[in-house]
C-alpha positions as CSV (number, residue, x, y, z in Angstrom):
1,M,-5.9,-8.7,11.5
2,S,-6.6,-11.8,8.7
3,R,-8.9,-10.8,5.8
4,F,-10.9,-13.9,7.7
5,Q,-11.4,-11.8,10.7
6,R,-12.2,-8.9,8.7
7,V,-15.1,-11.1,6.7
8,I,-16.4,-12.3,9.9
9,E,-16.9,-8.6,11.6
10,S,-18.3,-7.5,8.7
11,N,-20.9,-9.9,8.6
12,E,-21.3,-9.4,12.5
13,R,-22.0,-5.2,11.8
14,L,-24.0,-6.6,8.6
15,F,-26.4,-8.7,10.7
16,W,-27.0,-7.2,13.7
17,T,-27.5,-3.6,11.5
18,L,-30.1,-5.3,9.8
19,H,-31.7,-7.5,13.0
20,S,-32.1,-3.8,15.1
21,A,-33.3,-1.9,12.4
22,G,-35.9,-4.0,11.0
23,W,-37.4,-4.5,14.4
24,A,-36.8,-0.7,14.9
25,G,-38.9,0.0,11.8
26,F,-41.6,-3.0,12.8
27,A,-41.7,-0.5,15.7
28,I,-42.8,2.6,14.1
29,I,-45.0,0.7,12.0
30,Y,-46.9,-0.8,14.5
31,Y,-47.0,2.6,16.4
32,I,-48.1,4.8,13.4
33,G,-50.9,1.9,12.8
34,S,-52.0,2.3,16.6
35,F,-53.5,6.2,15.5
36,L,-56.2,4.4,13.8
37,H,-57.6,3.5,17.5
38,D,-58.3,5.1,20.4
39,V,-55.5,3.5,22.7
40,R,-53.8,5.1,25.7
41,P,-50.1,6.5,26.1
42,I,-49.3,3.0,27.6
43,W,-49.2,1.7,24.4
44,V,-46.3,3.5,23.2
45,F,-44.3,0.8,26.2
46,I,-46.3,-2.2,25.0
47,I,-45.4,-1.8,21.6
48,M,-41.7,-1.6,22.3
49,L,-41.8,-4.5,24.3
50,N,-42.7,-6.2,21.9
51,A,-40.8,-5.4,19.4
52,Y,-37.7,-6.0,22.2
53,A,-39.4,-9.5,22.6
54,G,-39.5,-10.0,18.5
55,W,-35.5,-8.7,18.7
56,L,-34.7,-11.2,21.1
57,L,-36.9,-13.9,19.9
58,T,-35.2,-14.1,16.6
59,I,-31.8,-13.7,17.5
60,P,-32.0,-18.0,18.0
61,L,-33.0,-17.8,14.4
62,R,-29.8,-16.9,12.7
63,Y,-27.7,-19.6,14.5
64,I,-30.4,-22.7,13.7
65,Y,-30.7,-21.2,10.4
66,R,-27.0,-21.2,9.4
67,W,-26.9,-25.1,11.2
68,A,-29.9,-25.7,9.0
69,R,-28.2,-24.5,5.7
70,K,-26.0,-27.2,6.5
71,Q,-28.5,-30.4,6.2
72,S,-30.1,-31.5,2.8
73,P,-32.6,-29.5,1.1
74,L,-35.7,-31.0,2.6
75,N,-34.3,-31.1,6.2
76,M,-33.8,-27.4,6.1
77,I,-37.3,-26.4,5.1
78,I,-38.9,-28.9,7.9
79,I,-35.8,-27.4,10.1
80,V,-37.1,-23.6,8.5
81,I,-40.9,-24.1,9.7
82,V,-40.5,-25.7,12.8
83,S,-38.8,-22.8,14.0
84,C,-40.4,-20.1,12.5
85,Y,-43.7,-21.3,14.2
86,L,-42.1,-22.2,17.7
87,I,-40.8,-18.6,17.6
88,A,-44.1,-16.8,16.8
89,L,-46.3,-19.1,19.1
90,L,-43.5,-18.4,21.5
91,W,-43.7,-14.3,20.7
92,A,-47.4,-14.4,20.3
93,V,-47.6,-15.6,23.4
94,V,-45.0,-13.4,25.1
95,K,-47.4,-10.0,23.1
96,N,-50.9,-11.4,24.8
97,I,-49.2,-11.5,27.9
98,N,-47.2,-8.0,27.5
99,Y,-51.7,-6.8,26.2
100,W,-53.3,-8.3,29.3
101,E,-50.8,-7.9,32.2
102,I,-49.6,-4.8,31.9
103,Y,-52.0,-3.0,29.3
104,K,-55.0,-4.6,30.7
105,H,-53.8,-4.2,34.3
106,G,-53.7,-8.1,35.1
107,Y,-56.4,-9.1,32.8
108,R,-56.7,-13.3,32.9
109,P,-58.6,-14.6,30.1
110,D,-61.3,-17.6,30.4
111,E,-58.9,-20.2,28.9
112,W,-55.7,-20.7,28.7
113,Y,-55.3,-21.6,25.1
114,M,-56.2,-17.6,25.0
115,Y,-52.4,-17.1,25.1
116,F,-52.1,-18.6,21.9
117,T,-53.7,-16.5,20.0
118,N,-52.9,-14.2,16.9
119,T,-50.1,-17.0,15.9
120,I,-50.6,-16.0,12.9
121,N,-49.8,-12.8,12.7
122,S,-46.5,-13.3,14.5
123,L,-45.8,-16.0,12.1
124,I,-46.0,-13.5,9.5
125,M,-43.6,-11.1,11.2
126,V,-41.3,-14.0,11.8
127,G,-41.8,-15.9,8.0
128,C,-40.6,-12.0,6.9
129,W,-37.6,-11.9,9.3
130,S,-36.1,-15.2,7.4
131,G,-37.0,-14.1,4.2
132,V,-35.0,-11.5,4.3
133,Y,-32.9,-13.4,6.3
134,F,-32.3,-16.2,3.9
135,G,-32.2,-13.7,0.7
136,I,-29.1,-11.6,2.4
137,K,-27.5,-15.1,2.6
138,N,-28.0,-15.9,-1.4
139,F,-27.0,-12.4,-2.1
140,Q,-23.9,-13.1,-0.1
141,M,-23.4,-16.9,-1.2
142,L,-24.0,-15.2,-5.3
143,Q,-21.7,-12.4,-4.8
144,K,-18.5,-14.6,-3.0
145,E,-19.3,-17.2,-6.3
146,K,-18.5,-14.3,-8.6
147,Q,-16.1,-12.9,-6.9
148,N,-14.1,-16.0,-6.9
149,A,-14.9,-16.6,-10.6
150,L,-13.6,-13.4,-11.5
151,K,-10.3,-14.0,-9.4
152,A,-9.9,-17.3,-10.9
153,S,-10.5,-15.7,-14.1
154,T,-7.9,-12.4,-13.3
155,M,-5.6,-15.6,-12.2
156,A,-6.2,-17.7,-15.6
157,H,-5.5,-13.7,-17.3
158,Q,-2.4,-13.1,-15.6
159,A,-0.6,-16.7,-16.6
160,H,-1.6,-16.2,-20.1
161,I,0.4,-12.8,-20.4
162,K,3.1,-14.3,-18.5
163,M,3.5,-17.2,-20.2
164,L,3.4,-15.1,-23.5
165,R,5.7,-12.8,-22.1
166,Y,8.5,-16.0,-21.7
167,Q,7.8,-17.9,-24.7
168,L,9.8,-15.3,-26.6
169,N,12.7,-17.0,-29.0
170,P,15.8,-17.1,-26.5
171,H,18.4,-17.0,-29.6
172,F,19.1,-13.4,-28.5
173,L,21.0,-14.5,-25.5
174,F,22.6,-17.5,-27.7
175,N,24.2,-14.7,-29.8
176,T,25.0,-12.1,-27.3
177,L,26.7,-14.8,-24.9
178,N,28.7,-16.1,-28.6
179,A,30.0,-12.9,-29.3
180,I,31.3,-12.1,-25.2
181,S,33.2,-16.0,-25.8
182,T,34.4,-14.6,-28.8
183,L,35.2,-10.7,-27.5
184,I,37.1,-13.2,-25.0
185,L,38.5,-15.3,-27.4
186,L,40.2,-12.0,-28.8
187,K,41.5,-10.4,-25.7
188,E,39.0,-7.8,-26.0
189,N,38.3,-7.7,-22.3
190,D,37.1,-3.9,-21.8
191,T,34.9,-5.3,-24.6
192,A,33.5,-8.4,-23.4
193,E,33.0,-6.7,-19.7
194,A,31.0,-4.2,-21.0
195,M,28.8,-6.0,-22.7
196,V,28.1,-8.4,-20.0
197,S,27.1,-5.6,-17.8
198,R,24.8,-4.3,-20.2
199,L,23.7,-8.0,-20.3
200,S,23.5,-8.1,-17.1
201,D,21.2,-4.6,-16.6
202,F,19.1,-5.6,-19.8
203,L,18.0,-9.4,-18.1
204,R,17.5,-7.4,-14.5
205,Y,14.9,-5.2,-16.4
206,S,13.0,-7.7,-18.1
207,L,13.0,-9.9,-15.5
208,D,12.3,-7.8,-13.0
209,N,9.2,-6.0,-14.6
210,D,5.9,-7.7,-14.7
211,P,4.5,-8.3,-18.0
212,I,0.7,-7.5,-16.5
213,K,2.4,-4.0,-15.1
214,R,2.8,-1.4,-17.5
215,V,5.9,1.1,-17.6
216,P,6.1,4.5,-19.0
217,L,8.0,4.4,-22.4
218,G,10.6,6.3,-21.0
219,Q,11.9,3.5,-18.8
220,E,11.3,1.1,-21.7
221,I,13.5,3.0,-24.0
222,K,16.1,2.9,-21.7
223,A,16.1,-0.9,-21.4
224,L,15.8,-1.0,-25.2
225,R,18.9,1.3,-25.7
226,L,20.7,-1.1,-23.3
227,Y,19.7,-4.4,-25.7
228,L,20.5,-2.1,-28.8
229,E,23.7,-1.6,-27.4
230,I,24.4,-4.9,-27.0
231,E,23.4,-5.5,-30.6
232,K,25.8,-3.0,-31.6
233,V,29.1,-4.7,-30.2
234,R,27.6,-7.9,-32.6
235,F,26.8,-6.1,-35.3
236,D,29.3,-2.6,-35.2
237,D,28.3,0.1,-38.1
238,R,26.4,-2.6,-39.7
239,L,23.5,-1.6,-37.1
240,E,21.9,2.2,-37.6
241,V,19.3,2.9,-35.3
242,L,17.2,6.2,-35.5
243,W,14.9,7.4,-32.7
244,D,11.6,9.8,-32.8
245,I,9.9,10.2,-29.8
246,D,7.3,13.3,-29.7
247,E,7.8,15.0,-26.5
248,G,5.6,13.6,-24.2
249,C,5.3,9.8,-24.9
250,E,8.1,8.9,-22.7
251,S,5.8,9.6,-19.6
252,A,2.8,7.0,-21.9
253,L,2.2,3.8,-19.9
254,V,3.0,0.7,-22.2
255,P,2.9,-2.8,-22.0
256,S,6.7,-4.5,-20.4
257,M,8.7,-5.4,-23.3
258,I,6.4,-4.7,-25.6
259,L,8.7,-3.7,-28.5
260,Q,12.0,-5.5,-27.6
261,P,10.5,-8.5,-30.0
262,I,10.1,-6.4,-32.6
263,I,13.0,-4.9,-32.8
264,E,14.2,-8.5,-31.9
265,N,12.4,-9.9,-35.3
266,S,13.9,-6.9,-37.3
267,I,18.0,-7.9,-36.2
268,K,17.2,-11.3,-36.7
269,H,14.9,-11.2,-40.7
270,A,16.4,-7.5,-41.7
271,I,20.1,-6.5,-40.6
272,S,21.7,-9.9,-40.2
273,K,20.7,-10.5,-43.8
274,M,22.3,-7.5,-45.2
275,E,25.8,-7.7,-45.9
276,N,26.2,-3.2,-45.9
277,G,23.8,-3.7,-42.5
278,G,21.0,-2.0,-42.0
279,R,18.3,0.5,-40.0
280,I,15.7,0.2,-37.6
281,S,13.8,3.5,-36.7
282,I,11.5,3.5,-33.9
283,T,9.1,6.3,-33.2
284,A,6.1,7.0,-30.9
285,R,3.9,9.6,-30.9
286,T,0.6,10.7,-29.8
287,F,-2.9,11.2,-31.8
288,G,-5.6,11.8,-29.6
289,N,-6.5,10.1,-26.7
290,D,-4.5,7.5,-28.4
291,L,-0.3,6.4,-28.1
292,L,1.2,5.4,-31.8
293,M,4.8,3.4,-31.9
294,D,6.0,1.7,-34.9
295,V,9.5,0.1,-36.0
296,A,10.6,-0.3,-39.2
297,D,13.1,-1.8,-41.0
298,N,15.1,-1.1,-44.7
299,G,15.5,-5.1,-44.8
300,P,14.8,-7.1,-47.8
301,G,11.6,-7.5,-46.5
302,A,8.7,-10.3,-45.9
303,D,5.9,-12.1,-47.2
304,I,3.0,-10.5,-45.6
305,K,-0.6,-11.8,-45.8
306,D,-3.6,-10.1,-44.3
307,G,-1.2,-8.4,-41.9
308,T,0.9,-10.7,-40.9
309,L,3.6,-12.6,-41.4
310,S,4.0,-15.9,-43.0
311,R,7.1,-17.1,-41.1
312,E,7.2,-20.2,-39.5
313,N,8.0,-21.1,-36.1
314,G,7.7,-17.3,-35.2
315,V,5.9,-16.7,-32.1
316,G,7.4,-13.0,-31.8
317,L,5.3,-11.3,-32.9
318,A,2.4,-13.1,-32.5
319,N,3.0,-13.0,-28.8
320,I,2.5,-9.2,-28.5
321,K,-1.0,-9.1,-30.6
322,E,-2.4,-11.6,-27.9
323,R,-0.4,-9.4,-25.1
324,L,-2.6,-6.9,-26.3
325,Q,-5.2,-8.4,-26.9
326,S,-5.2,-9.6,-23.2
327,L,-4.8,-6.3,-21.6
328,Y,-6.5,-4.4,-23.9
329,H,-9.4,-6.4,-25.3
330,R,-10.0,-4.3,-28.3
331,N,-8.8,-1.0,-27.8
332,F,-5.4,-1.5,-29.8
333,A,-4.9,-2.2,-33.1
334,F,-1.8,-4.2,-34.4
335,S,-0.2,-4.0,-37.7
336,I,2.4,-5.4,-40.1
337,E,3.2,-3.9,-43.9
338,H,5.3,-3.4,-46.0
339,N,7.8,-0.2,-45.2
340,Q,8.8,1.5,-49.0
341,P,11.0,1.4,-50.4
342,S,11.9,-2.0,-48.8
343,G,11.5,-3.7,-45.5
344,V,8.9,-4.3,-42.8
345,R,6.9,-1.9,-40.7
346,V,5.1,-2.9,-37.8
347,R,2.5,-0.2,-36.0
348,L,0.8,-0.2,-32.6
349,R,-2.1,1.5,-31.6
350,I,-2.8,1.4,-27.8
351,P,-5.0,3.9,-25.3
352,Y,-2.4,7.1,-24.1
353,E,-2.6,6.6,-20.8
354,V,-0.1,8.2,-18.2
355,K,0.5,6.8,-14.6
356,D,-1.3,8.6,-11.2
357,V,0.3,11.4,-9.2
């Protein structure tokens, strides 16, 4: 069953439920009001007939109003007023016939126009029915507009995050392919094959995981190890990686590929600049309801102003901050600071969340 059909069926059920409940309520109130007068038991039957007549006669109003809503405001008002009056007039005639023919045992009024008395009371009831109908329809329309606006906002939000994800510097791929090409020229085919396999696994992970979704940190670490193994082929012993992941952190949910640009930044601006190579430290721990992660290197450092690197043409770290802003709003922290005794340290704080089982 399509979503459109489900919506139609839901509206149908809502109309008939409220329509029937409304007229049942009218009958109950009418009956309670009859206690103020000395009426015969047959009056209950009259009440039921009047309520049923109202229930039946107001059904066409639904379709008339549905058509009237498509007209201009002035025409709609005229159609609603005329329809209300005609239905109220007809209902008043039915009520009078029920009263005189059944309750009064075939009483005939002296004048024919007496059948049209008490039209005002009927008009009030039909007017109330119409007011409730338009009120519910307008409420549904507002809710639908809110849902459409929310859906549009969500789609824009997701597109923004994906844009940030795929805006990262592709120099890693270029360097890796160059390294593979060099290995092939040097006839180190086994190493080149292993590097191609790791690159394939890493790219599959980065493309298969939606940046909108969050993944367990343990899964993210596996992808980072693939990435670092590729880089170690390029840098050999010049790249040292230290892992310090507290127990329980691997199940924490983190944005997909959130640490890779930070590590890539450290390799590009720290490790590659050092003749004897350098070290990258990756840590993760919990603190209260937060997950704390940081990536530090012992490179030559950088110019940091107000927690921001002053490098030109750098988008990786800026994108991370924007992704965190989009996913967590204000409930996160992202800072860049000097590492001691040398290098740069990037710290992240996000809510500690685990996947529901």
